[in-house]
BALUM-379471 format. One record per residue: residue in three letters; x, y, z negated of N, C-alpha, C in turn. Coordinates in steps of 0.05 Angstrom, whole numbers. Last residue first. Layout:
BEGIN
Ala, X, Y, Z, X, Y, Z, X, Y, Z
...
END
This chain:
BEGIN
Pro, 20, -300, 161, 17, -305, 190, -12, -304, 199
Phe, 33, -246, 117, 19, -272, 121, 14, -276, 151
Leu, 66, -201, 124, 71, -219, 102, 58, -247, 107
Gly, 62, -159, 159, 70, -185, 170, 75, -206, 149
Thr, 2, -124, 140, 31, -126, 144, 37, -154, 156
Ser, -50, -125, 126, -44, -111, 151, -14, -112, 157
Leu, -52, -149, 77, -62, -164, 100, -55, -151, 127
Tyr, -37, -131, 28, -16, -133, 48, -26, -147, 73
Lys, -73, -133, -13, -63, -107, -7, -42, -107, 16
Leu, -82, -186, -22, -102, -172, -7, -93, -144, 1
Gly, -43, -206, -56, -37, -206, -27, -58, -192, -11
Thr, -37, -166, -115, -51, -185, -99, -43, -183, -69
Asp, 18, -157, -162, -7, -149, -150, -18, -172, -132
Pro, 62, -179, -193, 52, -152, -198, 25, -145, -185
Cys, 75, -231, -229, 64, -227, -202, 50, -200, -203
Val, 132, -238, -270, 106, -226, -266, 100, -225, -236
Thr, 164, -290, -308, 165, -267, -290, 136, -257, -287
Val, 204, -331, -351, 179, -317, -346, 183, -294, -327
Val, 228, -395, -362, 234, -369, -349, 207, -356, -343
Val, 248, -442, -410, 226, -428, -397, 235, -400, -387
Gln, 280, -507, -411, 280, -479, -417, 258, -465, -400
Gly, 285, -561, -398, 262, -552, -413, 261, -523, -420
Glu, 355, -560, -394, 331, -576, -391, 309, -566, -410
Gly, 379, -494, -378, 380, -519, -392, 354, -534, -389
Ala, 380, -465, -310, 373, -466, -339, 379, -493, -351
Gln, 386, -459, -257, 411, -458, -273, 406, -462, -303
Ala, 334, -460, -239, 352, -480, -228, 378, -481, -244
Ala, 313, -415, -264, 304, -442, -273, 322, -464, -263
Leu, 338, -375, -234, 345, -378, -262, 337, -406, -273
Gln, 312, -384, -186, 341, -386, -187, 350, -390, -216
Leu, 259, -374, -201, 267, -401, -193, 297, -405, -193
Ala, 261, -319, -209, 256, -336, -232, 264, -365, -226
Ala, 269, -301, -157, 289, -296, -177, 286, -315, -201
Trp, 219, -318, -135, 245, -328, -124, 267, -325, -145
Val, 185, -286, -165, 184, -315, -169, 209, -328, -158
Asn, 198, -235, -145, 201, -241, -173, 202, -271, -178
Ala, 186, -240, -90, 213, -233, -99, 218, -241, -128
Gly, 131, -251, -92, 150, -270, -81, 178, -265, -90
Ser, 114, -203, -114, 108, -228, -128, 127, -250, -118
Ser, 129, -167, -75, 144, -166, -101, 138, -191, -117
Tyr, 92, -179, -34, 121, -183, -30, 136, -184, -57
Gly, 35, -207, -69, 48, -191, -49, 78, -196, -48
Gly, -5, -269, -77, 10, -245, -86, 21, -229, -62
Phe, -45, -315, -97, -44, -297, -74, -31, -271, -82
Ile, -36, -380, -114, -32, -353, -125, -27, -334, -101
Gly, -34, -434, -105, -60, -421, -104, -59, -393, -115
Glu, 13, -461, -101, 4, -455, -128, -24, -442, -129
Arg, 21, -470, -47, 27, -491, -66, 18, -486, -94
Thr, 4, -425, -18, -3, -451, -8, 3, -474, -27
Ala, 22, -380, -49, -5, -383, -40, -13, -412, -34
Leu, 77, -391, -58, 59, -385, -80, 30, -390, -73
Ala, 94, -392, -5, 93, -417, -20, 76, -414, -45
Arg, 91, -337, 7, 73, -356, 22, 71, -383, 7
Thr, 130, -318, -28, 102, -308, -30, 83, -328, -16
Thr, 175, -344, -8, 165, -352, -34, 136, -342, -38
Thr, 181, -319, 42, 178, -348, 40, 166, -357, 14
Ile, 188, -266, 25, 165, -273, 42, 160, -303, 40
Ala, 236, -268, -5, 211, -258, -17, 187, -267, -1
Asp, 272, -288, 34, 266, -304, 10, 240, -295, -4
Ala, 270, -244, 70, 263, -271, 79, 255, -289, 55
Asp, 290, -202, 40, 263, -201, 50, 253, -229, 57
Ser, 329, -227, -16, 326, -219, 12, 297, -217, 19
Val, 349, -204, -79, 329, -220, -64, 326, -209, -36
Gly, 400, -210, -127, 391, -197, -102, 373, -215, -86
Leu, 402, -202, -197, 399, -220, -174, 390, -203, -150
Phe, 441, -189, -257, 425, -181, -233, 423, -203, -213
Gly, 442, -184, -330, 452, -192, -303, 433, -184, -281
Asp, 419, -166, -376, 441, -186, -378, 452, -195, -351
Cys, 395, -106, -401, 398, -123, -376, 423, -140, -379
Leu, 393, -72, -442, 372, -93, -442, 376, -112, -418
Ala, 430, -33, -432, 435, -51, -455, 415, -74, -455
Pro, 409, 0, -392, 428, -22, -384, 434, -42, -407
Asp, 349, 23, -382, 366, 18, -406, 384, -6, -400
Trp, 314, 73, -346, 331, 49, -346, 348, 47, -370
Gly, 283, 118, -339, 279, 102, -363, 295, 77, -365
Pro, 299, 139, -290, 305, 154, -314, 302, 137, -340
Pro, 328, 90, -245, 304, 102, -258, 312, 116, -284
Val, 374, 102, -198, 373, 92, -225, 349, 105, -238
Gln, 360, 85, -129, 364, 104, -151, 363, 90, -178
Asn, 340, 55, -87, 367, 66, -85, 371, 89, -105
Tyr, 291, 31, -96, 291, 58, -83, 318, 71, -82
Gly, 271, -23, -109, 296, -17, -95, 296, 9, -81
Thr, 198, -27, -101, 224, -33, -114, 247, -23, -98
Gly, 153, -19, -71, 151, -12, -100, 177, -18, -115
Gln, 159, -73, -25, 148, -47, -33, 147, -44, -63
Ile, 205, -101, 6, 194, -107, -20, 184, -80, -32
Gln, 232, -94, 54, 202, -96, 55, 189, -100, 28
His, 284, -43, 63, 274, -70, 57, 244, -70, 56
Arg, 323, -2, 78, 297, -7, 92, 287, -36, 88
Pro, 373, 8, 59, 350, 13, 40, 323, 6, 53
Asp, 429, -28, 66, 405, -22, 81, 381, -18, 62
Thr, 472, -29, 30, 477, -33, 59, 453, -26, 77
Val, 498, -2, -23, 472, -4, -11, 476, -5, 19
Glu, 545, -39, -61, 540, -20, -39, 513, -24, -28
Cys, 527, -50, -131, 536, -59, -104, 531, -37, -83
Gly, 508, -42, -181, 534, -29, -174, 544, -37, -147
Ala, 459, -58, -195, 481, -78, -199, 508, -66, -192
Leu, 429, -15, -179, 433, -20, -208, 455, -39, -213
Arg, 430, -22, -122, 441, 2, -135, 447, -4, -164
Arg, 422, -59, -77, 428, -67, -105, 442, -44, -120
Ala, 397, -69, -25, 395, -44, -40, 399, -49, -70
Thr, 395, -118, -2, 410, -97, 13, 410, -70, -2
Ala, 363, -149, -36, 391, -157, -31, 407, -135, -18
Pro, 325, -114, -85, 328, -123, -57, 357, -127, -51
Glu, 334, -142, -152, 334, -120, -133, 335, -130, -105
Ala, 319, -161, -218, 320, -168, -190, 319, -143, -173
Ala, 351, -171, -280, 338, -153, -262, 341, -162, -233
Ile, 342, -213, -335, 356, -210, -309, 340, -193, -290
Cys, 354, -227, -400, 337, -210, -383, 353, -203, -357
Arg, 354, -280, -447, 367, -267, -424, 347, -252, -407
Leu, 352, -279, -518, 338, -282, -492, 351, -267, -470
Ala, 373, -266, -566, 390, -282, -548, 377, -287, -521
Pro, 333, -239, -595, 356, -224, -585, 373, -240, -564
His, 271, -239, -599, 289, -261, -592, 314, -249, -579
Arg, 245, -193, -611, 235, -217, -624, 255, -241, -620
Gln, 270, -156, -581, 265, -149, -609, 258, -174, -625
Lys, 267, -179, -531, 293, -180, -545, 290, -172, -574
Leu, 213, -167, -518, 222, -195, -522, 248, -197, -537
Ala, 211, -111, -515, 193, -126, -533, 203, -154, -539
Arg, 250, -102, -475, 253, -90, -502, 235, -106, -522
Ala, 229, -128, -431, 255, -137, -442, 258, -127, -471
Val, 183, -98, -422, 180, -126, -430, 206, -135, -443
Gly, 206, -47, -410, 187, -50, -431, 185, -79, -441
Val, 241, -60, -365, 252, -49, -391, 232, -53, -414
Phe, 205, -81, -326, 229, -95, -335, 238, -86, -362
Thr, 165, -40, -323, 158, -67, -329, 182, -82, -340
Gly, 195, 8, -310, 178, 6, -334, 172, -23, -342
Gly, 224, 16, -264, 238, 4, -287, 220, -2, -311
Thr, 204, 32, -217, 207, 53, -237, 222, 42, -262
Gly, 230, -22, -200, 222, 1, -184, 225, 26, -202
Val, 258, -86, -201, 258, -59, -213, 251, -38, -193
Ser, 231, -152, -212, 243, -131, -195, 240, -104, -209
Cys, 246, -194, -269, 228, -182, -250, 243, -161, -234
Thr, 253, -243, -320, 263, -230, -296, 240, -217, -281
Trp, 275, -275, -379, 255, -257, -367, 268, -244, -342
Ala, 284, -336, -416, 293, -315, -397, 270, -300, -386
Asp, 260, -368, -455, 289, -366, -454, 300, -344, -436
Ile, 208, -378, -500, 216, -366, -475, 247, -362, -477
Gln, 165, -387, -543, 182, -407, -529, 189, -397, -501
Gly, 128, -355, -567, 156, -349, -571, 176, -368, -558
Gly, 81, -371, -547, 87, -379, -574, 116, -374, -580
Thr, 67, -352, -499, 87, -373, -499, 92, -384, -527
Gln, 31, -312, -514, 22, -333, -496, 41, -357, -495
Glu, 64, -277, -544, 42, -292, -557, 33, -316, -540
Trp, 99, -258, -505, 109, -272, -529, 87, -289, -542
Ile, 63, -235, -469, 80, -257, -460, 90, -273, -485
Glu, 41, -194, -501, 24, -216, -490, 41, -240, -482
Val, 86, -162, -509, 73, -175, -532, 56, -198, -523
Gly, 95, -144, -456, 115, -160, -471, 104, -175, -494
Thr, 46, -117, -445, 56, -139, -429, 75, -157, -444
Thr, 43, -79, -493, 22, -97, -483, 34, -121, -468
Glu, 88, -51, -510, 67, -55, -529, 45, -74, -519
Glu, 121, -49, -464, 132, -58, -490, 110, -66, -509
His, 86, -26, -427, 95, -54, -424, 107, -66, -449
Ala, 79, 25, -448, 56, 8, -442, 63, -21, -439
Ala, 131, 45, -452, 116, 39, -476, 93, 21, -471
Val, 145, 56, -398, 159, 34, -413, 143, 26, -437
Asn, 106, 97, -390, 110, 75, -371, 123, 51, -386
Ala, 113, 136, -428, 89, 119, -431, 91, 95, -412
Pro, 155, 167, -411, 161, 146, -430, 137, 127, -435
Asn, 162, 184, -344, 143, 185, -366, 149, 162, -385
Ala, 192, 181, -298, 205, 193, -322, 187, 191, -347
Phe, 159, 155, -261, 188, 148, -263, 200, 157, -289
Gln, 108, 179, -264, 112, 152, -274, 142, 144, -277
Asp, 82, 232, -270, 110, 227, -266, 119, 200, -276
Pro, 31, 256, -279, 41, 235, -297, 71, 230, -295
Arg, 15, 322, -278, 32, 303, -263, 41, 281, -282
Phe, -43, 360, -274, -26, 343, -291, -11, 324, -274
Ala, -45, 421, -235, -53, 394, -242, -34, 381, -262
His, -51, 467, -205, -48, 469, -234, -56, 442, -246
Leu, -47, 463, -151, -73, 456, -163, -73, 458, -193
Glu, 6, 479, -140, -17, 492, -125, -43, 487, -140
Val, 36, 443, -171, 36, 472, -177, 12, 486, -165
Thr, 23, 395, -147, 20, 398, -176, 18, 428, -183
Leu, 40, 403, -94, 11, 401, -100, 5, 405, -130
Glu, 96, 402, -101, 82, 426, -90, 53, 426, -98
Ala, 104, 350, -120, 112, 373, -137, 97, 398, -127
Ala, 88, 321, -75, 74, 318, -100, 79, 341, -119
Arg, 128, 336, -38, 100, 343, -33, 84, 341, -59
Arg, 174, 313, -62, 173, 342, -57, 144, 351, -53
Glu, 160, 259, -63, 164, 273, -89, 162, 304, -84
Val, 162, 248, -9, 136, 245, -23, 138, 261, -50
Gln, 216, 255, 1, 197, 272, 15, 169, 271, 0
Glu, 237, 214, -31, 244, 242, -37, 225, 261, -24
Leu, 217, 169, -5, 207, 175, -31, 214, 204, -39
Asp, 249, 169, 40, 220, 173, 43, 208, 182, 17
Glu, 297, 157, 16, 294, 183, 30, 265, 189, 34
Gly, 288, 105, -2, 292, 126, -22, 289, 154, -9
Thr, 236, 78, 43, 263, 82, 33, 264, 103, 11
Val, 191, 30, 59, 193, 56, 47, 220, 59, 34
Val, 157, -6, 105, 184, -2, 96, 187, 27, 86
Gly, 106, -9, 126, 115, -31, 108, 143, -28, 97
Pro, 120, 25, 186, 100, 13, 168, 112, -10, 152
Arg, 153, 75, 199, 162, 47, 196, 143, 34, 177
Ser, 158, 135, 237, 141, 116, 223, 153, 88, 223
Gly, 217, 177, 229, 195, 164, 244, 182, 143, 228
Gly, 255, 201, 197, 264, 187, 221, 243, 172, 236
Val, 218, 194, 139, 242, 205, 150, 251, 188, 174
Gln, 146, 194, 146, 171, 182, 138, 195, 195, 152
Pro, 96, 240, 121, 110, 226, 143, 137, 216, 134
Val, 50, 226, 70, 74, 241, 77, 89, 227, 99
Leu, -18, 234, 56, 3, 217, 67, 26, 235, 77
Val, -60, 238, 3, -43, 255, 19, -20, 238, 29
Val, -124, 222, -15, -98, 211, -8, -84, 231, 11
Glu, -166, 227, -71, -157, 240, -46, -129, 231, -40
Ala, -207, 174, -98, -182, 190, -97, -180, 204, -70
Gly, -249, 139, -100, -255, 168, -103, -230, 185, -102
Leu, -241, 87, -87, -244, 93, -115, -248, 123, -121
Ala, -233, 91, -33, -257, 78, -42, -263, 84, -71
Arg, -181, 112, -32, -204, 129, -23, -231, 117, -33
Leu, -153, 67, -50, -152, 92, -65, -176, 110, -58
Met, -163, 31, -10, -173, 25, -36, -173, 50, -53
Arg, -137, 55, 33, -166, 52, 34, -177, 46, 6
Gln, -83, 52, 16, -95, 78, 22, -126, 76, 21
Arg, -77, -3, 13, -75, 13, -12, -88, 40, -7
Glu, -82, -19, 66, -101, -28, 46, -101, -11, 21
Val, -37, 1, 91, -62, 16, 95, -83, 6, 75
Ser, 25, 4, 54, 4, -11, 68, -23, 4, 69
Asn, 71, 59, 66, 57, 40, 49, 32, 28, 63
Gly, 88, 98, 102, 98, 71, 105, 85, 50, 87
Glu, 71, 147, 87, 54, 133, 108, 64, 105, 113
Ser, 75, 154, 16, 88, 152, 43, 70, 138, 62
Met, 29, 194, -22, 44, 170, -16, 55, 170, 12
Val, -7, 219, -74, 12, 227, -53, 30, 203, -47
Ala, -72, 226, -95, -50, 207, -92, -32, 216, -69
Ile, -109, 263, -139, -96, 265, -112, -71, 246, -112
Phe, -169, 264, -174, -143, 251, -171, -133, 253, -142
Arg, -207, 295, -224, -200, 295, -196, -173, 282, -193
Tyr, -239, 258, -277, -219, 275, -266, -217, 274, -236
Gly, -272, 223, -310, -282, 247, -297, -262, 267, -287
Arg, -259, 174, -330, -256, 197, -348, -265, 223, -336
Val, -268, 138, -288, -281, 133, -314, -281, 158, -331
Ala, -237, 161, -248, -265, 156, -243, -280, 153, -270
Ala, -186, 161, -271, -199, 186, -263, -229, 183, -260
Ala, -176, 106, -276, -177, 123, -300, -192, 149, -294
Ile, -176, 93, -221, -195, 81, -239, -198, 98, -264
Ala, -133, 124, -204, -159, 129, -192, -181, 117, -210
Leu, -91, 100, -232, -99, 127, -239, -126, 134, -228
Gly, -90, 50, -204, -95, 51, -233, -104, 79, -242
Val, -77, 70, -154, -102, 56, -158, -110, 56, -187
Gly, -26, 91, -164, -48, 108, -155, -75, 95, -159
Thr, 3, 45, -174, -1, 64, -196, -24, 83, -189
Asn, -2, 24, -120, -12, 10, -144, -16, 28, -168
Gly, 21, 62, -83, -7, 52, -81, -17, 41, -107
Ser, 65, 87, -92, 66, 69, -69, 39, 56, -65
Thr, 58, 157, -110, 52, 129, -114, 57, 113, -88
Leu, 56, 217, -146, 70, 202, -125, 65, 172, -131
Glu, -4, 250, -168, 19, 231, -172, 30, 220, -146
Val, -44, 294, -203, -29, 290, -178, -7, 270, -184
Ile, -107, 308, -229, -83, 292, -232, -70, 289, -205
Ala, -146, 360, -259, -137, 346, -235, -111, 331, -242
Gly, -202, 364, -307, -176, 371, -295, -169, 354, -271
Gly, -247, 352, -336, -251, 364, -309, -225, 371, -295
Pro, -214, 361, -398, -238, 353, -384, -241, 368, -357
Arg, -142, 361, -390, -166, 370, -403, -191, 362, -387
Leu, -78, 342, -405, -100, 336, -387, -126, 342, -402
Ala, -46, 358, -446, -37, 364, -419, -58, 358, -398
Gly, -62, 344, -496, -75, 367, -485, -65, 374, -457
Ser, -44, 297, -518, -26, 320, -520, -39, 346, -510
Arg, -86, 262, -506, -79, 267, -534, -62, 293, -537
Glu, -84, 262, -450, -108, 272, -464, -102, 279, -493
Ala, -35, 238, -442, -39, 266, -433, -64, 278, -446
Glu, -44, 187, -463, -24, 205, -476, -28, 234, -467
Gln, -82, 169, -426, -89, 171, -454, -70, 190, -468
Val, -52, 169, -378, -75, 187, -381, -83, 190, -410
Met, -13, 131, -391, -5, 158, -384, -28, 177, -387
Arg, -45, 84, -399, -29, 95, -421, -21, 124, -415
Arg, -68, 75, -348, -85, 80, -371, -69, 94, -393
Ala, -20, 67, -319, -39, 89, -312, -57, 96, -335
Ile, 2, 22, -341, 16, 48, -345, -3, 71, -339
Arg, -36, -17, -326, -28, -14, -354, -16, 14, -359
Asp, -39, -17, -271, -62, -8, -286, -55, -1, -315
Lys, 6, -41, -251, 7, -12, -256, -18, -1, -269
Val, -3, -93, -238, 11, -87, -264, 10, -58, -271
Ser, -67, -97, -205, -38, -94, -206, -29, -88, -234
His, -123, -92, -197, -108, -115, -185, -78, -111, -185
Gly, -153, -58, -225, -140, -47, -200, -123, -67, -186
Pro, -169, -93, -268, -188, -81, -250, -177, -70, -224
Ser, -125, -152, -270, -134, -126, -281, -153, -113, -260
Tyr, -107, -195, -243, -131, -199, -258, -141, -173, -271
Ser, -58, -187, -222, -80, -181, -204, -107, -185, -218
Glu, -19, -205, -255, -30, -179, -261, -52, -171, -242
Leu, -2, -262, -282, -17, -254, -258, -32, -227, -264
Lys, 61, -285, -297, 38, -269, -308, 24, -256, -285
Ala, 88, -349, -292, 83, -324, -278, 58, -310, -290
Leu, 142, -390, -311, 115, -381, -317, 111, -353, -304
Val, 182, -444, -292, 175, -416, -288, 146, -411, -295
Leu, 227, -486, -327, 200, -482, -318, 195, -452, -315
Gly, 290, -520, -311, 273, -501, -324, 246, -499, -312
Pro, 310, -560, -276, 312, -564, -305, 294, -545, -321
Leu, 267, -578, -221, 286, -560, -234, 287, -565, -264
Gly, 227, -611, -204, 254, -619, -198, 275, -601, -210
Ala, 181, -558, -195, 185, -587, -196, 214, -594, -188
Ser, 167, -506, -191, 188, -512, -210, 196, -542, -210
Leu, 123, -507, -157, 148, -494, -148, 172, -500, -166
Arg, 88, -536, -192, 95, -546, -166, 121, -534, -155
Glu, 83, -504, -239, 92, -532, -241, 102, -543, -214
Leu, 83, -450, -262, 87, -457, -234, 99, -485, -232
Ala, 35, -432, -310, 59, -449, -304, 60, -456, -275
Val, 13, -365, -321, 9, -391, -308, 35, -406, -303
Leu, -22, -323, -360, 5, -332, -355, 3, -361, -345
Pro, -73, -273, -348, -64, -301, -352, -34, -305, -346
Thr, -77, -210, -384, -77, -226, -360, -66, -254, -365
Arg, -85, -166, -417, -93, -193, -426, -96, -212, -402
Gly, -104, -110, -374, -86, -127, -390, -98, -153, -398
Ile, -166, -76, -375, -138, -77, -366, -122, -94, -385
Ala, -216, -67, -393, -211, -93, -381, -182, -96, -371
Asp, -221, -15, -408, -218, -35, -429, -213, -63, -419
Leu, -230, 9, -360, -204, 14, -373, -199, -7, -395
Ala, -282, -1, -347, -261, -16, -333, -234, -13, -346
Ser, -313, 1, -413, -309, 11, -386, -287, -6, -373
Gly, -324, -31, -456, -337, -6, -454, -335, 7, -427
Cys, -335, -101, -447, -317, -78, -446, -333, -53, -443
Val, -364, -149, -490, -368, -131, -468, -349, -107, -469
Gly, -369, -182, -534, -354, -192, -511, -355, -174, -487
Pro, -401, -156, -572, -373, -163, -579, -356, -172, -555
Phe, -438, -101, -562, -435, -128, -551, -406, -136, -556
Ala, -482, -60, -597, -454, -68, -594, -453, -97, -584
Pro, -535, -23, -564, -525, -45, -582, -496, -51, -577
Arg, -539, 48, -563, -536, 23, -549, -526, 2, -568
Ser, -588, 96, -581, -563, 82, -586, -563, 56, -572
Met, -615, 152, -551, -619, 123, -555, -592, 110, -559
END
């Protein structure tokens, strides 16, 4: 029996990824010469920016034959990429094993299991520190993910090194931002974890507007990309600042750096909720704080764009919200 074609209906949850709203932060930008616009990635099915790369990595693996029907996927994740992969695995019929640090929020673990993923938690170096994941912790997670990939003969997306990570943002997120602003954008900023969002969007925007400034944000105590001494890798901005240079990092696309403290990220995340009605996580606060710094230094009427990577619902067990 053939199904009718519905012009406004997605074929699956994967088709609902992206095309997220770009919102003017009029209240937080009030009194500043520049205006901050925030792209709300919580509107995707997995409620994060990582849905985009998860879909793209699975699609590319299917095209290349690296992922075959009924196969298994293993990936290191702080939670968000894992959720995106769990959605793709559910729709496409794959087994998915998410390998993550026990320091990542419990909401992410539960969401992964609810979507059918198997979750392997890796103990933290030096003991449990909920909400704080260091580069050392990530190395332990990487080791376990590599072991499981071999044991299960699984496909490993390897989001840090996979070129589909950057490509997904260059071809979707960056293009959407350009179209939504009508090209009226003067600066782009976001935090760097795998580097995919920053690099992909920067590449798309600079191709269209070479003079546009792209500023990378890092945790204030772990500014590896900026060339600063890493004084404390135990920050609270999950998914960023792993004290390493991502394989896909392109310094030619970066015009400068900003360091964001945990306190500034938390204060801004709470202000986003209470003044703009936007419920984000730590990285949303960090990104908007960085964008507000640029807006404060901008010319009159200039536009600064950033991204709110996920939802505050994933952080209710942490100290982010009182």
